[in-house]
N, C-alpha and C positions, 0 to 999 in steps of 0.2 A: 596158437594155445591159447594167448590171451582173449581171445574170443571165447572160445569154450568155456574159461572162467569166469567170464563175464554173464556167458548164457546158464550157466548152472547157477549163478549168482541170483540172477533175474529171478529165474524157476523156483528159486528155495524160497523168496520173499514172495512171490504168487501164491506157492500151495501153502507156506504158513499163513499169509494173511486171509486168504481165501477161508481155512479150516478156521482161525477165528471169527470173521465175519460173520461163517454159516451159524456161528453157536449163540455169537454175541448181537448180534447185524452191525452194520457200517459205522452207523453213528456212533456208536457205544465201544468202538473199537478205536484204540488209539494208534499212532503211527509207533511210538516208541515201544509199545506192548509188541506189535508184529516184529518188531528190529529184533528186539527183547530173545522172544520165544526163538527166533531164525538165527540168532546170535553172527548178526552182521551191522557193522557198526554205522550207524544213522546218516553216515556223510553219503553212504554208497546208494543208499534210495534213491536219489536224484540224480544218480548216474544212469537210472534206468525208467522213473517216471519224472514225469512236470507237477506235478500236486497227488494229494491224497486223492482229489476224485478222478484224475487221469488213472490213479493205481484201481479206483473201484472198476473203473469203466473195463480196465484190462481184465480183474477177477472175473468178472459176468464173461468175458470169452473163458477165461478160462473154466468157468464152470460147467458153460455148454459143452465145451471139449470133455470134459469128464461123464457130463449125462450122453455124450456119443464113441466115448471109450467104453462105459459100461456098456450099452445095447447095440456097437457096434455087430459083433459077429451073430446075435439074436437077427436083428433087422437085417442084415445079407446072407442069413442061412436059407438060401431056396429051397433048400432040402425038407425044409419045414413050412409047412402051408401058412397062409398068410396070418387069417384070426389066431393059429396057433401061434405065430411068433408074437403077437402083440399080448396074449394071456404069458406067453413066455417070459417077456419083456417085465411085464406088471407083477408076476410073481416074483421076479429078479429084485424089484422096488421093494417086495413087499419084506420079504426074507434082509434085505441092507436094514428098513426101516424095524423092523424086530431088532435087528441086532444092537442099535443105537437106543434101543427102548423107547421108541416113537419120539424122539426129542427129533429136535430142529427142522423137520422137513425137507423141500428144495426150495434148495439157496437163490434159486431163481424166482419161485413164486415171494418167498421172505424179502429179497431185495424190491421187488416191485410192490408189496404191501409198503414196504418202510422208504423206499425212495422215489415210486413212479410219481408223487405230486409234489415232490421237492426240487426236480434236478429234471431238468429237457434234454440233457446228455445224456441220464442214466435213462429216462424213460424209452428215448430213441433205441437206446443199446438193448435193455429189457425188450422191446418190442419186436427187436433183429432176435434177441435168445428165443423166446416165446415161438415165433414163426417159423425157427429151424425144429422146434420141437414137432411144431402143425405139419410142418412140410416132411416130416418123417413118418407121421402115422399115416399122412394124405398118401403117399407113397405108397404103404404097404397096403392101404383099403383099395387105392388103386388095380395093385396084383389080386389083391381079393375078388374083385369086380371081375377082372380079368379070368379067372379060372372057377367062375360062379359059385363062388362062396356068399357072396352078398346082392342086391340086388344092384344092378347098374342105374337104378332112378334113386337112388342115393348120392348126394353128390359127398364127395370123398372130403374134398378141404373143409367145408361147412361141420362134417360130421368131425372130422380130425379135431377142429377149434374147439368142438364140444367136448371130446375125450380130455383132452389137456385141461379145459376149463373144470371141467366138471373134478377132474384127479387134482388139481392144485386147491379145488375146495373141499374135497376129501381128507385133506393133506391139514388142511387147517385143523379141523375135526379131531384126526387123530390125535396131534398134539394136545388137543385138551383132553379126551376119553382114555388117553395112552394105551392103545390098544387097535389092531386090526381090521374093526368093523365098519367103519368109513369106508376101507380102501376095498374091502369087500362088499360092501354095498354099491360102490363104484363099478366092480368089476361084474356084478352080476348084474347089474341094469345094463351096463355097456352091451354084454352078450346077450341078453334073456330079449332086451328089447330094440336098442340101437341097429346092432350087429345080428340079428336073425340071420341064419341061413338061409337061402332061397328053397323055395318048396315048387 
């Protein structure tokens, strides 16, 4: 019983902290603010996290878990052709950003810009998170090659890296223009030029 209560408290701190960090960034988020919003006593924090940095690293794991929670059903739905799964996932994220009025962007991308040059531990964990996204795309692209949707001459891993990098660049511009145009351009270029169907 006690372990369930502890796990619930830890998850609450992580969820609340992730929400605040997504909005304000890691360095502009104080522990007291997180604990106040979560309604958790300050002393409880150190039962679950060694330091703020340790907490931040676990928040990155939380964010990548949220990415896969959001996209898992689409990624694994083999009744949908591979390229259509990618399109459906991108459209789902567009709907999500539209609902937040184009604020915040990708939490992993945000942290990469903020912390990638400041903390080796963050840089390593963020690289793992980005690689997990790349691997998800690479898996679908390999499926697309197997069923003849795209050429086998295309390097699935390199293409996945390009898609993820281009997506994060589009998200930066989305926050500036407060609209979906950068994400639409990203999708159009990806499907019209990078992932052109085999002829």
